[in-house]
DOGUPA-170333 format. One record per residue (C-alpha): x, y, z; residue number from 1; residue in one letter. Coordinates in Angstrom, 2 decimals, padded with zeros to 5 digits. Example, Ala and Ser with C-alpha at 12.3 -4.5 7.8 and 13.67 -1.06 7.14 Angstrom:
% residues 2
<r xx="012.30" yy="-004.50" zz="007.80" pos="1" code="A"/>
<r xx="013.67" yy="-001.06" zz="007.14" pos="2" code="S"/>
***
This chain:
% residues 318
<r xx="000.00" yy="000.00" zz="000.00" pos="1" code="M"/>
<r xx="001.39" yy="003.40" zz="-001.02" pos="2" code="L"/>
<r xx="001.80" yy="006.13" zz="001.61" pos="3" code="Q"/>
<r xx="002.10" yy="009.88" zz="001.00" pos="4" code="R"/>
<r xx="005.38" yy="011.28" zz="002.31" pos="5" code="V"/>
<r xx="005.60" yy="015.03" zz="003.06" pos="6" code="L"/>
<r xx="009.00" yy="016.40" zz="002.22" pos="7" code="L"/>
<r xx="010.41" yy="019.32" zz="004.19" pos="8" code="P"/>
<r xx="010.47" yy="022.67" zz="002.29" pos="9" code="P"/>
<r xx="013.57" yy="023.35" zz="000.36" pos="10" code="T"/>
<r xx="015.84" yy="026.28" zz="001.05" pos="11" code="R"/>
<r xx="014.45" yy="028.22" zz="-001.92" pos="12" code="Q"/>
<r xx="010.87" yy="027.73" zz="-000.74" pos="13" code="E"/>
<r xx="011.80" yy="028.97" zz="002.72" pos="14" code="K"/>
<r xx="013.39" yy="032.07" zz="001.25" pos="15" code="Q"/>
<r xx="010.33" yy="032.76" zz="-000.94" pos="16" code="G"/>
<r xx="007.97" yy="032.37" zz="002.01" pos="17" code="L"/>
<r xx="010.08" yy="034.73" zz="004.11" pos="18" code="A"/>
<r xx="010.13" yy="037.37" zz="001.36" pos="19" code="M"/>
<r xx="006.35" yy="037.14" zz="000.90" pos="20" code="L"/>
<r xx="005.76" yy="037.51" zz="004.65" pos="21" code="S"/>
<r xx="008.08" yy="040.51" zz="004.77" pos="22" code="S"/>
<r xx="006.23" yy="042.13" zz="001.85" pos="23" code="F"/>
<r xx="002.80" yy="041.81" zz="003.47" pos="24" code="F"/>
<r xx="004.14" yy="043.01" zz="006.80" pos="25" code="L"/>
<r xx="005.70" yy="046.05" zz="005.14" pos="26" code="A"/>
<r xx="002.47" yy="046.73" zz="003.24" pos="27" code="L"/>
<r xx="000.44" yy="046.50" zz="006.43" pos="28" code="F"/>
<r xx="002.77" yy="048.88" zz="008.26" pos="29" code="L"/>
<r xx="002.70" yy="051.30" zz="005.32" pos="30" code="W"/>
<r xx="-001.11" yy="051.30" zz="005.22" pos="31" code="V"/>
<r xx="-001.26" yy="051.72" zz="008.99" pos="32" code="L"/>
<r xx="001.13" yy="054.66" zz="008.96" pos="33" code="V"/>
<r xx="-000.58" yy="056.22" zz="005.92" pos="34" code="T"/>
<r xx="-004.09" yy="056.01" zz="007.39" pos="35" code="L"/>
<r xx="-002.93" yy="057.56" zz="010.64" pos="36" code="N"/>
<r xx="-001.45" yy="060.60" zz="008.97" pos="37" code="Q"/>
<r xx="-003.46" yy="063.83" zz="008.74" pos="38" code="T"/>
<r xx="-004.88" yy="064.86" zz="005.37" pos="39" code="Y"/>
<r xx="-007.07" yy="067.62" zz="004.00" pos="40" code="E"/>
<r xx="-009.90" yy="067.02" zz="001.55" pos="41" code="T"/>
<r xx="-013.18" yy="068.48" zz="000.34" pos="42" code="R"/>
<r xx="-016.59" yy="066.90" zz="001.01" pos="43" code="L"/>
<r xx="-019.90" yy="067.99" zz="-000.58" pos="44" code="D"/>
<r xx="-022.99" yy="067.92" zz="001.64" pos="45" code="Y"/>
<r xx="-026.63" yy="068.69" zz="000.71" pos="46" code="P"/>
<r xx="-028.19" yy="071.26" zz="003.02" pos="47" code="I"/>
<r xx="-031.74" yy="071.74" zz="004.26" pos="48" code="Q"/>
<r xx="-033.20" yy="074.65" zz="006.22" pos="49" code="I"/>
<r xx="-035.17" yy="073.63" zz="009.30" pos="50" code="R"/>
<r xx="-037.17" yy="075.41" zz="012.03" pos="51" code="D"/>
<r xx="-038.71" yy="077.77" zz="009.44" pos="52" code="I"/>
<r xx="-041.34" yy="080.04" zz="011.10" pos="53" code="P"/>
<r xx="-044.93" yy="079.26" zz="010.15" pos="54" code="E"/>
<r xx="-045.43" yy="082.68" zz="008.59" pos="55" code="D"/>
<r xx="-042.38" yy="082.38" zz="006.31" pos="56" code="I"/>
<r xx="-042.44" yy="080.62" zz="002.93" pos="57" code="Q"/>
<r xx="-039.23" yy="079.58" zz="001.17" pos="58" code="V"/>
<r xx="-039.71" yy="080.50" zz="-002.50" pos="59" code="V"/>
<r xx="-036.29" yy="079.61" zz="-003.87" pos="60" code="E"/>
<r xx="-033.05" yy="078.28" zz="-002.44" pos="61" code="M"/>
<r xx="-030.15" yy="078.70" zz="-004.90" pos="62" code="P"/>
<r xx="-027.65" yy="077.31" zz="-002.39" pos="63" code="T"/>
<r xx="-028.33" yy="073.57" zz="-002.31" pos="64" code="R"/>
<r xx="-025.05" yy="072.22" zz="-000.97" pos="65" code="K"/>
<r xx="-021.99" yy="073.15" zz="001.05" pos="66" code="L"/>
<r xx="-018.45" yy="072.27" zz="000.09" pos="67" code="E"/>
<r xx="-016.68" yy="071.57" zz="003.36" pos="68" code="V"/>
<r xx="-012.89" yy="071.38" zz="003.51" pos="69" code="T"/>
<r xx="-011.93" yy="069.14" zz="006.42" pos="70" code="V"/>
<r xx="-008.81" yy="067.71" zz="008.03" pos="71" code="R"/>
<r xx="-008.60" yy="064.29" zz="009.61" pos="72" code="S"/>
<r xx="-006.66" yy="061.04" zz="009.58" pos="73" code="N"/>
<r xx="-006.74" yy="058.90" zz="006.49" pos="74" code="G"/>
<r xx="-009.06" yy="056.27" zz="007.95" pos="75" code="L"/>
<r xx="-011.80" yy="058.78" zz="008.85" pos="76" code="S"/>
<r xx="-011.56" yy="060.48" zz="005.46" pos="77" code="L"/>
<r xx="-011.67" yy="057.15" zz="003.66" pos="78" code="L"/>
<r xx="-014.79" yy="056.18" zz="005.61" pos="79" code="T"/>
<r xx="-016.56" yy="059.41" zz="004.64" pos="80" code="H"/>
<r xx="-015.56" yy="059.13" zz="000.97" pos="81" code="H"/>
<r xx="-016.86" yy="055.56" zz="000.76" pos="82" code="L"/>
<r xx="-020.35" yy="056.55" zz="001.88" pos="83" code="R"/>
<r xx="-022.93" yy="055.96" zz="-000.84" pos="84" code="L"/>
<r xx="-024.98" yy="058.95" zz="000.33" pos="85" code="R"/>
<r xx="-023.99" yy="062.16" zz="002.02" pos="86" code="R"/>
<r xx="-025.89" yy="062.92" zz="005.21" pos="87" code="D"/>
<r xx="-027.99" yy="066.07" zz="004.88" pos="88" code="T"/>
<r xx="-026.73" yy="069.04" zz="006.87" pos="89" code="L"/>
<r xx="-029.66" yy="070.69" zz="008.66" pos="90" code="F"/>
<r xx="-029.32" yy="074.45" zz="009.06" pos="91" code="I"/>
<r xx="-031.62" yy="076.23" zz="011.54" pos="92" code="P"/>
<r xx="-033.50" yy="079.17" zz="010.02" pos="93" code="Y"/>
<r xx="-031.86" yy="082.49" zz="010.86" pos="94" code="H"/>
<r xx="-033.49" yy="085.92" zz="010.80" pos="95" code="Q"/>
<r xx="-030.81" yy="087.09" zz="008.37" pos="96" code="D"/>
<r xx="-032.35" yy="084.75" zz="005.80" pos="97" code="F"/>
<r xx="-035.05" yy="087.38" zz="005.35" pos="98" code="S"/>
<r xx="-032.34" yy="089.49" zz="003.72" pos="99" code="Q"/>
<r xx="-031.78" yy="086.62" zz="001.23" pos="100" code="Q"/>
<r xx="-028.11" yy="086.47" zz="002.25" pos="101" code="D"/>
<r xx="-026.72" yy="084.73" zz="005.33" pos="102" code="Y"/>
<r xx="-023.07" yy="084.37" zz="006.30" pos="103" code="A"/>
<r xx="-022.55" yy="081.25" zz="008.46" pos="104" code="P"/>
<r xx="-021.57" yy="082.38" zz="011.93" pos="105" code="S"/>
<r xx="-019.16" yy="080.80" zz="014.39" pos="106" code="A"/>
<r xx="-022.13" yy="079.26" zz="016.19" pos="107" code="A"/>
<r xx="-023.34" yy="077.76" zz="012.92" pos="108" code="F"/>
<r xx="-019.91" yy="076.29" zz="012.19" pos="109" code="Q"/>
<r xx="-019.85" yy="074.82" zz="015.69" pos="110" code="A"/>
<r xx="-023.24" yy="073.18" zz="015.09" pos="111" code="A"/>
<r xx="-022.01" yy="071.91" zz="011.73" pos="112" code="L"/>
<r xx="-018.91" yy="070.51" zz="013.40" pos="113" code="Q"/>
<r xx="-021.13" yy="068.64" zz="015.84" pos="114" code="A"/>
<r xx="-023.08" yy="067.09" zz="012.93" pos="115" code="Q"/>
<r xx="-019.91" yy="065.95" zz="011.17" pos="116" code="L"/>
<r xx="-018.44" yy="064.44" zz="014.31" pos="117" code="G"/>
<r xx="-015.24" yy="064.96" zz="016.23" pos="118" code="S"/>
<r xx="-013.13" yy="062.95" zz="013.78" pos="119" code="D"/>
<r xx="-013.41" yy="065.65" zz="011.09" pos="120" code="L"/>
<r xx="-012.10" yy="069.19" zz="011.63" pos="121" code="K"/>
<r xx="-013.60" yy="071.97" zz="009.47" pos="122" code="I"/>
<r xx="-011.08" yy="074.23" zz="007.77" pos="123" code="D"/>
<r xx="-013.25" yy="076.07" zz="005.24" pos="124" code="H"/>
<r xx="-016.84" yy="076.36" zz="003.98" pos="125" code="L"/>
<r xx="-017.91" yy="077.26" zz="000.45" pos="126" code="W"/>
<r xx="-019.95" yy="079.14" zz="-000.48" pos="127" code="P"/>
<r xx="-019.31" yy="081.50" zz="002.38" pos="128" code="D"/>
<r xx="-022.85" yy="082.88" zz="002.10" pos="129" code="R"/>
<r xx="-026.12" yy="080.95" zz="001.91" pos="130" code="I"/>
<r xx="-028.69" yy="082.35" zz="-000.52" pos="131" code="L"/>
<r xx="-032.38" yy="081.94" zz="000.29" pos="132" code="L"/>
<r xx="-035.42" yy="083.72" zz="-001.13" pos="133" code="Q"/>
<r xx="-038.37" yy="083.80" zz="001.24" pos="134" code="S"/>
<r xx="-041.65" yy="085.66" zz="001.55" pos="135" code="E"/>
<r xx="-044.11" yy="086.43" zz="004.27" pos="136" code="Q"/>
<r xx="-047.03" yy="084.02" zz="004.02" pos="137" code="K"/>
<r xx="-050.53" yy="085.43" zz="003.54" pos="138" code="V"/>
<r xx="-053.91" yy="083.70" zz="003.60" pos="139" code="S"/>
<r xx="-056.77" yy="083.92" zz="001.12" pos="140" code="K"/>
<r xx="-060.25" yy="082.42" zz="000.96" pos="141" code="M"/>
<r xx="-061.28" yy="081.22" zz="-002.51" pos="142" code="V"/>
<r xx="-064.43" yy="079.46" zz="-003.78" pos="143" code="P"/>
<r xx="-064.31" yy="075.66" zz="-003.93" pos="144" code="L"/>
<r xx="-065.80" yy="073.74" zz="-006.85" pos="145" code="R"/>
<r xx="-066.52" yy="070.04" zz="-007.15" pos="146" code="L"/>
<r xx="-064.39" yy="068.18" zz="-009.71" pos="147" code="A"/>
<r xx="-064.94" yy="064.63" zz="-008.42" pos="148" code="A"/>
<r xx="-066.84" yy="062.27" zz="-010.73" pos="149" code="Q"/>
<r xx="-070.00" yy="061.06" zz="-008.96" pos="150" code="I"/>
<r xx="-070.60" yy="057.45" zz="-010.04" pos="151" code="R"/>
<r xx="-074.14" yy="056.03" zz="-009.85" pos="152" code="L"/>
<r xx="-075.66" yy="052.62" zz="-010.42" pos="153" code="K"/>
<r xx="-077.39" yy="052.11" zz="-013.79" pos="154" code="P"/>
<r xx="-080.83" yy="053.79" zz="-014.06" pos="155" code="A"/>
<r xx="-079.97" yy="056.17" zz="-011.20" pos="156" code="F"/>
<r xx="-079.77" yy="059.94" zz="-011.49" pos="157" code="Q"/>
<r xx="-079.12" yy="062.71" zz="-008.99" pos="158" code="L"/>
<r xx="-082.33" yy="064.34" zz="-007.86" pos="159" code="L"/>
<r xx="-080.46" yy="067.62" zz="-007.35" pos="160" code="S"/>
<r xx="-076.90" yy="068.84" zz="-007.97" pos="161" code="P"/>
<r xx="-074.30" yy="067.64" zz="-005.42" pos="162" code="P"/>
<r xx="-073.77" yy="070.07" zz="-002.55" pos="163" code="Q"/>
<r xx="-070.35" yy="070.67" zz="-000.96" pos="164" code="L"/>
<r xx="-070.32" yy="071.01" zz="002.81" pos="165" code="T"/>
<r xx="-067.67" yy="073.73" zz="002.38" pos="166" code="E"/>
<r xx="-068.09" yy="076.36" zz="-000.31" pos="167" code="D"/>
<r xx="-064.56" yy="077.78" zz="000.07" pos="168" code="S"/>
<r xx="-061.06" yy="076.85" zz="001.24" pos="169" code="V"/>
<r xx="-058.27" yy="078.79" zz="002.93" pos="170" code="R"/>
<r xx="-054.96" yy="079.04" zz="001.09" pos="171" code="L"/>
<r xx="-051.74" yy="079.98" zz="002.87" pos="172" code="L"/>
<r xx="-048.65" yy="080.85" zz="000.85" pos="173" code="G"/>
<r xx="-046.65" yy="083.57" zz="-000.91" pos="174" code="P"/>
<r xx="-048.64" yy="086.61" zz="-002.01" pos="175" code="R"/>
<r xx="-047.30" yy="086.45" zz="-005.57" pos="176" code="Q"/>
<r xx="-048.74" yy="082.94" zz="-005.91" pos="177" code="V"/>
<r xx="-052.08" yy="083.64" zz="-004.23" pos="178" code="L"/>
<r xx="-052.68" yy="086.68" zz="-006.44" pos="179" code="D"/>
<r xx="-052.95" yy="084.34" zz="-009.44" pos="180" code="T"/>
<r xx="-055.56" yy="082.03" zz="-007.84" pos="181" code="I"/>
<r xx="-059.28" yy="082.84" zz="-008.04" pos="182" code="E"/>
<r xx="-060.81" yy="079.43" zz="-007.22" pos="183" code="S"/>
<r xx="-059.89" yy="075.93" zz="-006.04" pos="184" code="W"/>
<r xx="-061.25" yy="072.44" zz="-006.66" pos="185" code="S"/>
<r xx="-061.50" yy="068.94" zz="-005.29" pos="186" code="T"/>
<r xx="-059.59" yy="066.13" zz="-006.93" pos="187" code="V"/>
<r xx="-061.15" yy="064.78" zz="-010.13" pos="188" code="S"/>
<r xx="-060.98" yy="061.09" zz="-009.20" pos="189" code="S"/>
<r xx="-064.23" yy="059.06" zz="-009.38" pos="190" code="P"/>
<r xx="-066.25" yy="058.27" zz="-006.26" pos="191" code="T"/>
<r xx="-067.50" yy="054.82" zz="-005.25" pos="192" code="P"/>
<r xx="-070.68" yy="053.69" zz="-007.02" pos="193" code="V"/>
<r xx="-073.67" yy="054.82" zz="-004.97" pos="194" code="I"/>
<r xx="-077.45" yy="054.36" zz="-005.05" pos="195" code="S"/>
<r xx="-078.53" yy="055.83" zz="-001.70" pos="196" code="E"/>
<r xx="-078.52" yy="059.38" zz="-000.33" pos="197" code="P"/>
<r xx="-075.25" yy="059.97" zz="001.52" pos="198" code="C"/>
<r xx="-072.42" yy="062.38" zz="002.25" pos="199" code="V"/>
<r xx="-069.20" yy="061.43" zz="000.46" pos="200" code="L"/>
<r xx="-065.73" yy="062.51" zz="001.58" pos="201" code="Q"/>
<r xx="-063.55" yy="063.86" zz="-001.23" pos="202" code="V"/>
<r xx="-059.99" yy="065.13" zz="-001.21" pos="203" code="Q"/>
<r xx="-059.17" yy="068.76" zz="-001.94" pos="204" code="V"/>
<r xx="-056.31" yy="069.39" zz="-004.38" pos="205" code="V"/>
<r xx="-053.16" yy="069.81" zz="-002.29" pos="206" code="D"/>
<r xx="-050.28" yy="069.29" zz="-004.71" pos="207" code="T"/>
<r xx="-049.19" yy="072.84" zz="-005.51" pos="208" code="L"/>
<r xx="-045.77" yy="073.51" zz="-003.95" pos="209" code="P"/>
<r xx="-045.40" yy="076.30" zz="-001.39" pos="210" code="N"/>
<r xx="-049.14" yy="076.32" zz="-000.63" pos="211" code="L"/>
<r xx="-051.09" yy="075.03" zz="002.36" pos="212" code="T"/>
<r xx="-054.78" yy="074.23" zz="001.84" pos="213" code="V"/>
<r xx="-057.41" yy="074.01" zz="004.61" pos="214" code="T"/>
<r xx="-059.47" yy="071.87" zz="004.81" pos="215" code="P"/>
<r xx="-057.92" yy="068.97" zz="002.93" pos="216" code="K"/>
<r xx="-061.12" yy="066.88" zz="002.89" pos="217" code="V"/>
<r xx="-064.70" yy="068.07" zz="002.36" pos="218" code="V"/>
<r xx="-068.09" yy="066.40" zz="002.28" pos="219" code="G"/>
<r xx="-070.37" yy="066.14" zz="-000.76" pos="220" code="V"/>
<r xx="-074.08" yy="065.60" zz="-000.17" pos="221" code="S"/>
<r xx="-075.67" yy="063.52" zz="-002.95" pos="222" code="V"/>
<r xx="-079.25" yy="062.33" zz="-003.40" pos="223" code="N"/>
<r xx="-079.47" yy="059.59" zz="-006.06" pos="224" code="P"/>
<r xx="-082.86" yy="058.23" zz="-007.14" pos="225" code="R"/>
<r xx="-083.90" yy="055.50" zz="-009.54" pos="226" code="R"/>
<r xx="-085.35" yy="057.17" zz="-012.64" pos="227" code="Y"/>
<r xx="-087.64" yy="055.98" zz="-015.41" pos="228" code="T"/>
<r xx="-088.62" yy="057.57" zz="-018.73" pos="229" code="E"/>
<r xx="-091.95" yy="059.38" zz="-018.90" pos="230" code="V"/>
<r xx="-093.69" yy="060.58" zz="-022.09" pos="231" code="R"/>
<r xx="-096.42" yy="063.17" zz="-021.84" pos="232" code="V"/>
<r xx="-098.37" yy="065.44" zz="-024.21" pos="233" code="H"/>
<r xx="-098.16" yy="069.03" zz="-023.01" pos="234" code="V"/>
<r xx="-100.72" yy="071.59" zz="-024.26" pos="235" code="P"/>
<r xx="-099.26" yy="074.82" zz="-025.64" pos="236" code="V"/>
<r xx="-100.72" yy="078.10" zz="-024.38" pos="237" code="E"/>
<r xx="-100.27" yy="081.51" zz="-026.03" pos="238" code="V"/>
<r xx="-100.42" yy="084.18" zz="-023.32" pos="239" code="Q"/>
<r xx="-101.46" yy="087.83" zz="-023.36" pos="240" code="N"/>
<r xx="-103.19" yy="087.69" zz="-026.76" pos="241" code="V"/>
<r xx="-104.91" yy="091.04" zz="-027.49" pos="242" code="P"/>
<r xx="-108.67" yy="091.16" zz="-027.85" pos="243" code="K"/>
<r xx="-109.83" yy="090.63" zz="-031.38" pos="244" code="G"/>
<r xx="-106.69" yy="088.63" zz="-032.25" pos="245" code="T"/>
<r xx="-106.30" yy="084.88" zz="-032.66" pos="246" code="T"/>
<r xx="-103.07" yy="082.87" zz="-032.84" pos="247" code="V"/>
<r xx="-103.29" yy="079.57" zz="-034.70" pos="248" code="R"/>
<r xx="-100.51" yy="077.04" zz="-034.06" pos="249" code="L"/>
<r xx="-099.69" yy="074.14" zz="-036.35" pos="250" code="D"/>
<r xx="-099.68" yy="071.91" zz="-033.23" pos="251" code="R"/>
<r xx="-101.57" yy="072.36" zz="-030.01" pos="252" code="S"/>
<r xx="-099.42" yy="069.96" zz="-027.97" pos="253" code="R"/>
<r xx="-095.76" yy="069.01" zz="-027.52" pos="254" code="L"/>
<r xx="-094.59" yy="065.43" zz="-027.15" pos="255" code="E"/>
<r xx="-092.22" yy="065.58" zz="-024.18" pos="256" code="V"/>
<r xx="-089.90" yy="062.78" zz="-023.05" pos="257" code="S"/>
<r xx="-088.17" yy="063.12" zz="-019.70" pos="258" code="C"/>
<r xx="-086.67" yy="061.13" zz="-016.86" pos="259" code="L"/>
<r xx="-088.63" yy="061.01" zz="-013.63" pos="260" code="F"/>
<r xx="-088.00" yy="059.39" zz="-010.24" pos="261" code="P"/>
<r xx="-089.65" yy="056.00" zz="-010.45" pos="262" code="I"/>
<r xx="-091.54" yy="056.49" zz="-007.19" pos="263" code="D"/>
<r xx="-093.16" yy="059.60" zz="-008.68" pos="264" code="E"/>
<r xx="-094.03" yy="057.97" zz="-012.01" pos="265" code="Y"/>
<r xx="-097.75" yy="057.60" zz="-011.40" pos="266" code="Q"/>
<r xx="-098.05" yy="061.11" zz="-010.04" pos="267" code="A"/>
<r xx="-096.32" yy="062.43" zz="-013.16" pos="268" code="A"/>
<r xx="-098.86" yy="060.67" zz="-015.37" pos="269" code="K"/>
<r xx="-101.86" yy="061.78" zz="-013.36" pos="270" code="D"/>
<r xx="-100.91" yy="065.41" zz="-012.82" pos="271" code="T"/>
<r xx="-100.52" yy="066.74" zz="-016.34" pos="272" code="Q"/>
<r xx="-100.80" yy="070.26" zz="-014.95" pos="273" code="G"/>
<r xx="-097.25" yy="070.10" zz="-013.65" pos="274" code="T"/>
<r xx="-096.02" yy="070.37" zz="-017.27" pos="275" code="F"/>
<r xx="-096.43" yy="073.68" zz="-019.09" pos="276" code="H"/>
<r xx="-095.59" yy="074.99" zz="-022.55" pos="277" code="A"/>
<r xx="-096.11" yy="078.72" zz="-022.98" pos="278" code="R"/>
<r xx="-095.64" yy="081.28" zz="-025.72" pos="279" code="I"/>
<r xx="-095.74" yy="085.01" zz="-025.02" pos="280" code="A"/>
<r xx="-097.64" yy="086.92" zz="-027.70" pos="281" code="F"/>
<r xx="-095.03" yy="089.70" zz="-027.53" pos="282" code="A"/>
<r xx="-092.40" yy="087.22" zz="-028.75" pos="283" code="D"/>
<r xx="-094.27" yy="086.46" zz="-031.99" pos="284" code="L"/>
<r xx="-092.85" yy="088.01" zz="-035.16" pos="285" code="D"/>
<r xx="-095.26" yy="087.96" zz="-038.13" pos="286" code="P"/>
<r xx="-092.31" yy="088.13" zz="-040.52" pos="287" code="Y"/>
<r xx="-090.73" yy="085.03" zz="-038.96" pos="288" code="F"/>
<r xx="-093.63" yy="082.67" zz="-038.24" pos="289" code="P"/>
<r xx="-091.73" yy="080.17" zz="-036.09" pos="290" code="H"/>
<r xx="-091.44" yy="080.16" zz="-032.31" pos="291" code="V"/>
<r xx="-089.87" yy="077.95" zz="-029.62" pos="292" code="V"/>
<r xx="-092.28" yy="077.35" zz="-026.71" pos="293" code="P"/>
<r xx="-091.01" yy="077.87" zz="-023.17" pos="294" code="E"/>
<r xx="-091.29" yy="074.48" zz="-021.49" pos="295" code="L"/>
<r xx="-091.66" yy="074.15" zz="-017.71" pos="296" code="T"/>
<r xx="-091.15" yy="070.76" zz="-016.04" pos="297" code="L"/>
<r xx="-091.48" yy="069.60" zz="-012.42" pos="298" code="P"/>
<r xx="-088.23" yy="070.10" zz="-010.43" pos="299" code="P"/>
<r xx="-087.46" yy="066.37" zz="-010.36" pos="300" code="A"/>
<r xx="-087.80" yy="065.90" zz="-014.13" pos="301" code="A"/>
<r xx="-084.83" yy="065.75" zz="-016.50" pos="302" code="K"/>
<r xx="-085.72" yy="066.65" zz="-020.08" pos="303" code="L"/>
<r xx="-084.75" yy="064.21" zz="-022.83" pos="304" code="I"/>
<r xx="-086.53" yy="065.76" zz="-025.82" pos="305" code="S"/>
<r xx="-089.49" yy="067.86" zz="-026.86" pos="306" code="A"/>
<r xx="-091.14" yy="067.49" zz="-030.28" pos="307" code="Y"/>
<r xx="-091.47" yy="069.51" zz="-032.33" pos="308" code="P"/>
<r xx="-088.67" yy="071.82" zz="-031.17" pos="309" code="P"/>
<r xx="-090.48" yy="074.84" zz="-032.67" pos="310" code="E"/>
<r xx="-094.00" yy="075.65" zz="-033.86" pos="311" code="L"/>
<r xx="-095.39" yy="077.53" zz="-036.84" pos="312" code="S"/>
<r xx="-098.12" yy="080.08" zz="-036.24" pos="313" code="F"/>
<r xx="-100.50" yy="082.44" zz="-037.99" pos="314" code="V"/>
<r xx="-101.87" yy="085.63" zz="-036.42" pos="315" code="I"/>
<r xx="-105.47" yy="086.37" zz="-037.38" pos="316" code="V"/>
<r xx="-106.97" yy="089.80" zz="-036.78" pos="317" code="E"/>
<r xx="-110.75" yy="089.82" zz="-036.41" pos="318" code="Q"/>
***
């Protein structure tokens, strides 16, 4: 049976191993010494203003980042450079910002130093002035209109137009923006499908930057009813005809089709007097013998059509 015999390393192998160990030891010592030396470098940090007073609106901020020149040992600088994302530097709002030009003070640099940590020492900041355009906020009440799409089940109609629980909203923002706004609206997204009277909650548009809207949600009162189609013959009446004059129409009735709440269907058929078609004698022009009757329907009715749309007439003097 064969056995594996391990031979001792040769002299050349020992020398090669010793040289390799010496190389890695020297490299380690070089890296250690290098990383412990002090270096200077520049780091870019995004900035954000915080603690802004409620009555101040930031309109524009040209200064978006600070270039910070720092000194530290190589290891700390390497750690900061290897970060995938720079931590945001938060700058407290200062009253000098109202002048649109703020020079970072010693107190600000001390606060910035605390954010960066004790391992980095700040040597220089650029730009040396932070630019910020701000305005005093003002409020304005504007009318609110409904833009939401009210969805109903088939055969249902709204008995009356939807009513908003709030007819106006309060806007808070820069004067130059508010001066361009005359009205506001709800979002235009569709509502759930409904078939019963209810109050829906809809969102108010709140996506314009630099503006605060109150309230953000309003109610919409809706009254859906199941409708059916009703056809009636409506007599046409000519009003205020002078004595000794007769007006002859080519038709004495209009054929009217309309939608009616189904629970009022029978009443609509029985009470023909709730439908009226009138013509004022003063509106008749003998040289243009055609007239459109003025049609009056019950409040719950929704007109589909009226035939004929206009009537011919003849004025006879006795």
